[in-house]
MIDO-975940 format. One record per residue: x, y, z of N, C-alpha, C, O in turn; residue in three letters. Coordinates in steps of 0.001 Angstrom, whole numbers, padded with zeros to 6 digits, always signed. Layout:
XYZXYZXYZXYZALA/...
//
This chain:
+065146+108044+082879+065777+108896+083192+067130+108793+083545+068077+109089+082817MET/+067202+108217+085077+067966+107982+085273+069946+107167+084610+071151+107282+084832ASP/+069148+106556+083918+069998+105920+082672+070934+106420+081648+071989+106049+081134LYS/+069635+108001+081509+070278+109172+080554+070812+109173+081108+071897+108671+080817ILE/+070627+109712+082431+071635+110611+082946+073056+110193+083396+074014+110938+083192ILE/+073182+109001+084004+073919+107884+084392+074684+108032+082902+075682+108752+082859MET/+074113+107193+081386+075604+107581+080843+075127+108811+080422+074195+108593+079647LYS/+075400+110516+080620+075462+111552+080439+076793+111768+081176+077752+112256+080579LYS/+076860+111413+082462+077896+112008+083682+078869+110438+083452+079786+110173+084230PHE/+078644+109875+082747+079741+108603+082311+080230+109008+081177+081428+108744+081273VAL/+080036+109510+080109+080637+110295+078574+081258+111555+079332+081928+112227+078547TYR/+081244+111859+080095+081345+113556+080507+083121+112470+081367+084270+112357+080940LEU/+082634+112090+082264+084135+111453+083013+084963+110661+082013+085208+109756+082811VAL/+085298+110454+081423+084904+109192+080365+086092+110039+078538+086877+109457+077789VAL/+085668+111334+078548+085770+111513+078119+086851+113648+079042+087329+114767+078854SER/+086653+113072+079515+087755+113633+080578+089320+113412+080935+090251+114216+080995LEU/+089223+111420+081241+089635+110457+081260+090694+110899+080102+091885+111177+080241LEU/+090026+110884+079105+091085+110244+077794+091428+111771+077526+092614+111864+077209LEU/+090722+113112+077552+091491+114051+077347+092975+114263+077892+093743+114963+077233VAL/+093495+113525+079378+094386+113327+080452+095828+113333+079665+096927+113830+079418CYS/+094150+111657+079389+095453+110571+078796+096294+110805+077123+097354+110370+076674PHE/+095249+111671+076568+096109+112104+075017+097083+112982+075406+098249+112868+075027THR/+096726+113784+076078+097479+114664+076872+099003+114103+077343+100016+114300+076673LEU/+098972+113371+078613+100107+112899+078568+101077+111951+077596+102307+111983+077554VAL/+099970+110900+076651+100441+110577+076350+101097+111937+075106+102302+112009+074867GLY/+100785+112229+074906+100986+113192+073306+102641+113478+073802+103594+113450+073024ALA/+102741+113806+075545+104294+114616+075590+104747+114043+075573+105667+114223+074775ALA/+104794+112570+076380+105685+111447+076477+105655+110117+075918+105114+109077+076294SER/+106469+110454+074794+106426+109181+073229+106876+108731+073865+107944+109324+073708PRO/+107145+107801+074909+107763+106547+075663+106709+105577+075612+106461+104570+074948ALA/+106127+106282+076625+103751+105896+076825+103238+105394+075475+102271+104632+075491ASN/+103835+105774+074207+103024+105458+072887+102215+103697+073215+100998+103536+073125ALA/+103175+102581+073576+101861+101648+073270+101214+101899+074644+100110+101365+074541ALA/+101297+102319+075620+099720+102449+076410+098669+103120+076280+099098+104274+076275TYR/+097691+103166+076182+095906+103729+075328+095889+104010+076580+096776+103749+077393GLN/+094160+104938+076909+092523+104512+077576+091524+104558+076087+091653+104980+074938ALA/+090757+104039+076684+089106+104362+075296+088809+103768+075256+088922+102580+075560ARG/+087955+104756+074593+086371+104710+074597+085613+103764+073786+085748+103870+072567PHE/+084616+102597+074373+084392+102050+073930+082790+102031+074140+082527+101964+075341SER/+081389+102081+073129+080224+101516+073802+080106+099505+074186+079390+098740+074831ASP/+081309+099450+073298+081377+097558+073912+079442+097273+073275+078541+096838+073992SER/+079341+097570+072198+077646+096861+071618+076683+097129+072000+076291+098228+071606GLY/+075727+096353+072956+075165+097249+073313+074898+097072+074995+073846+097118+075633THR/+075836+096924+075284+075986+096597+076813+076390+098122+077588+076611+098111+078798THR/+076444+099050+077026+077317+099974+078444+078110+100491+077998+078698+100271+076939GLY/+078284+101490+078967+080045+102130+077777+080768+102033+078675+080496+102132+079871PRO/+082124+101754+078003+082965+101502+079097+084642+102311+078978+084620+102540+077769ARG/+085787+102767+079379+087049+102800+079760+087356+102231+079574+086396+101478+079738VAL/+088462+101338+079096+089550+100158+078348+091329+101223+078729+091699+102278+078214GLU/+092017+100365+079784+092945+101098+079897+094197+099180+079461+094181+098123+080091PHE/+095012+099550+078242+095532+098735+078474+097225+099718+077085+098213+100452+077131GLY/+096721+099245+076536+098353+098766+075179+097791+098531+074054+096770+097852+074158THR/+098141+098910+072776+097841+098933+071250+097283+098602+070541+096479+098860+069645THR/+098225+097377+071431+098378+095681+071052+096984+095519+071708+096002+095894+071066GLY/+096778+094802+073375+096121+094367+073946+094577+095523+074464+093725+094956+075149ASN/+094376+096762+074172+093329+097704+074921+092522+097042+076214+092328+097778+077182PRO/+092068+095726+076252+091978+095246+077745+092808+094727+079278+092339+094304+080335THR/+094279+094990+078817+095201+094783+079632+095562+094786+081072+096272+094055+081762GLN/+094792+095926+081322+095536+096536+082745+093816+096299+083727+093523+095618+084709TYR/+092773+097537+082567+091391+098102+083442+090282+097826+082278+090596+097494+081134MET/+089067+097992+082685+087977+098564+082480+087366+098628+083716+087123+097871+084655ILE/+087038+100884+083112+086430+100763+084299+084616+101368+083221+084348+102396+082600VAL/+083957+100309+083459+082689+100933+083120+081300+100668+083197+081197+100050+084257GLY/+079853+100798+082558+078145+100828+082618+077884+099814+082425+076883+099663+081724ALA/+078188+099284+082632+077782+097723+081125+077281+096421+081957+077912+096113+082967TYR/+076051+095576+081515+075709+094602+082229+074558+094852+084016+074409+094093+084973GLY/+074153+095852+083807+072684+096379+084357+073581+097001+085701+073022+097583+086630ASN/+075232+096748+085628+076079+097075+087269+076904+098111+086461+076924+098220+085235ILE/+077628+098905+087439+078903+099851+087785+080230+098625+088137+080352+098052+089219ASN/+081214+098412+086812+081868+097832+086643+083292+098224+086882+083552+099216+086202ASN/+084318+097817+087596+086008+098629+087984+086293+096452+088214+086069+095507+088970ILE/+087028+096910+086665+087390+095620+085881+089593+095750+086116+090350+096031+085187ASP/+089928+095523+087208+091130+095091+087302+092151+094088+086694+093371+094046+086858THR/+091366+093320+085974+092010+092499+085251+093192+091432+085374+094051+091022+084593LYS/+092708+091052+087273+093838+090051+088819+094166+090489+088210+094239+090123+087037ASN/+094798+092190+088956+095997+092742+089517+095831+094119+090919+095080+095041+090600ARG/+096149+094170+091607+095785+094465+092350+094696+095780+092541+094570+096213+091396PRO/+093960+096507+093343+093024+098107+093171+093971+098583+094516+094511+097995+095453LEU/+093863+099854+094099+094597+100820+095361+093988+101480+095506+094457+102249+094667LYS/+092779+102265+096095+092084+103742+096472+093330+103877+097213+093878+102964+097831ILE/+093877+105478+097073+094360+106462+097915+094424+108213+096979+094361+108816+095908TYR/+094597+108274+098442+094095+109938+098530+095269+110749+099575+095553+110389+100717SER/+095738+111712+098971+097114+112852+099622+096092+113703+100249+096565+114820+100457THR/+095162+113620+100537+094000+115194+100995+094735+115661+102336+095957+115563+102224SER/+094457+115972+103136+094563+116236+104372+094366+115003+106064+094696+115197+107234ASN/+093363+113229+105034+093202+113071+106028+093218+111580+104182+092572+111249+103187ASN/+094414+111313+104923+094662+109769+103674+093518+109145+104221+092761+109383+105162PRO/+093674+107790+102864+092869+107084+102782+093187+105701+102184+092630+105206+101205ILE/+094000+105249+102796+094515+104228+102023+093935+102715+101990+094009+102004+102992THR/+093052+102032+100148+092511+100774+100630+093647+100170+099487+094092+100775+098511ILE/+093896+099078+099841+094070+098110+099254+093601+097115+098378+092526+097090+098978GLN/+093495+096557+097794+092473+094902+097714+093281+094041+096668+093122+093750+095483ILE/+094137+093788+097554+095024+092327+096467+094291+091006+095853+094169+090666+094676THR/+093638+090085+097609+092732+089527+097357+091461+089706+097250+090885+090706+096822GLU/+090788+088241+097836+089516+088596+098693+088744+087315+098003+088030+087088+097026LEU/+089757+086109+099933+089478+084935+100777+087739+084260+100548+087027+085174+100964PRO/+087324+083737+100339+086465+083564+101344+086267+083273+102408+086679+082241+102937ASP/+085271+084546+103181+085266+084803+104693+085265+083079+105523+086294+082720+106096ALA/+084606+082584+105504+084252+080435+105590+085521+080032+105432+085485+078931+105982SER/+087378+080286+104786+087962+079988+105357+088980+080279+106220+089893+079660+106764THR/+088798+080769+106207+089332+082201+107738+089914+080989+108654+089578+079884+108230ALA/+090909+080972+110097+090959+080027+110633+090293+079905+112132+090155+080993+112690PRO/+090015+079164+112606+089081+079886+113418+089705+080890+114878+090931+081002+114890ALA/+089365+081201+115399+089748+082856+116237+089870+083320+115681+090048+084457+116116GLY/+089964+083224+114059+090400+084792+113207+089239+085771+113264+088014+085658+113221ALA/+090435+087165+113420+089441+088782+114595+089242+089115+112317+089960+089469+111382VAL/+087852+088698+112554+087590+089339+110659+086820+090531+109999+085873+090290+109250LEU/+087230+091864+110276+086864+092784+109060+085392+093394+108588+085494+094141+107615GLU/+084521+093279+108914+083468+093768+107190+083247+096181+107323+083098+097012+108220SER/+083310+096178+106583+082690+097378+106065+081395+097768+106080+081037+097253+105021ILE/+080426+098305+106512+078474+098243+106230+078266+099804+106208+078784+100831+106647VAL/+077348+099438+105546+076813+100615+105323+075974+101483+105824+075494+101082+106884ILE/+075672+102320+105551+074086+102576+107187+073718+103260+105960+074352+104214+105510ASP/+072528+102681+105348+071703+102928+104884+070694+104919+105164+070007+105698+104504LYS/+071041+104851+105978+070274+106289+106330+071795+107485+105580+071835+108077+104502ASN/+072603+107442+106463+073381+108408+106417+074104+108330+104967+074232+109095+104011THR/+074449+107209+105246+075789+107173+103536+076820+105947+104167+077254+104825+103904GLY/+076893+107369+105526+078384+106253+105768+078948+104908+106385+078337+103911+106772LYS/+080252+105177+106359+080501+103146+106658+081464+102770+108042+082221+103148+108936LEU/+081102+102245+107715+081988+101274+108777+081930+100281+109513+081188+099407+109961TYR/+082914+100668+109504+083802+098927+109740+083771+098213+111330+084065+098865+112332ILE/+083441+097044+111361+083561+096080+113258+083829+094639+112403+083595+094268+111253THR/+084306+094176+113326+085260+093417+113964+083951+091738+114711+083076+091428+115519SER/+084560+091413+113944+084532+090183+114595+085001+087906+114377+085193+087146+113428PHE/+084957+087757+116185+085368+086200+115413+084257+085255+115075+083033+085138+115138ASN/+085825+084373+114507+085089+083943+113369+085917+082337+114477+086932+081983+115077GLN/+084138+081789+113972+084321+079908+115749+084203+079119+114656+084211+077894+114774HIS/
//
């Protein structure tokens, strides 16, 4: 039952995204080479592909496939931000292995409280 609800939710979000991109693309002929399209990706799950007419997955893929929810940024930085009263910006350009950090480095880790769902950041020194 959960898979059916998730699939319907993904279809709704994808449909809304495609309507937005269609309207933007129709209003802006200069962007005619860009596209966002819905793909059922065969039997692995639904996805939205962002790219060009020549390469539909060039920029990003968002979807529920391979038994997980995916955001594939295609080797491009990922930036999540908000312009609300409490703005937040998260930008990920590279995720190196923490074991390669130099001795004495102060590392931060994001943890989730399973009881409340809140995110916390904790720091620790690399020895």
